[in-house]
Residue, then its C-alpha position, 0 to 999 in steps of 0.5 A: m739718406q731718409l729723415h729717420n736715419i739723419k744724425p749731427a756730425q761726429g763730436a758736434t753735440h755733447s751730453q749735458k753735465r748733470v750737476g748736484r746729484g751726489q759724488g758720481s756727478g763729479g762733486t757736491t758744489a755743482g759747479k758753484g765753487n764752495k758753500g756760502q750765500q753765492a751758492r744758494t738760490g736767490y742770491q743778488s749782489k748789490i749794484g756797484h758792489e765791489g767786495g768792500q773796496m771803495p765803489i767807483q761811484r764813490r772814488m769819483p768826484k762829484r762835478g757840475f750842476k744839474s738844474l731842476n728847473r731846466v727847459e729842454y727845447k726842441v730846436f728848429n733853425l730858420g733853414q730847417i723850416d723852409f725844408l720842412i715846409e716843402k716836405y711836409n706841406i705845412t701852412d702854419f708852424t705849430p706843435d700840433n702840425l709838428y706832432i702830427n708829421g712826427l717831428i716832435n713828441r707830444t710834450d716837446v717845447v718848440k723853439i726857433l733860431g735864427t741860423g739860415e734864411m727864411k724865404a716862405k711867409i708862414n705863421f708861427k705859434v711856438n713857445a719861444i724864439s730868438a730875437k734874430a729869428k723873430l726879425a728874419i720872420e717878420s721881414a718875410g711877412g710872417t706872424i708870430e705867436l708865443i704859447 
């Protein structure tokens, strides 16, 4: 066997159907069904259109409320902070340090919550903090500055 006489296995390949070339190609619709808008080039159906049936987004009732003024915080617990201080060698817990270490995005708003225990004495510069976390940080000897 040589490169010039290698062929695919018997039945492994099929010749492509040549559609839309007259009666000899098996009809005049080229596999598009019958005539009409959907057989033409450039056809686009509207998203959610169900052929006249009431679309699902209109059949379902509206639920809930989303506030336009909601602030989405990136939350850190006290138990996580001790781990992060050791792993990333953080001296000040600020959004800049967290961003540099890849823990938050540039526009994230940081909040500290009080789950877990705080052992390290560290300075915090964050956007928000819970009362329990504030008490734990100050009792450990750390300082808090709200941005």
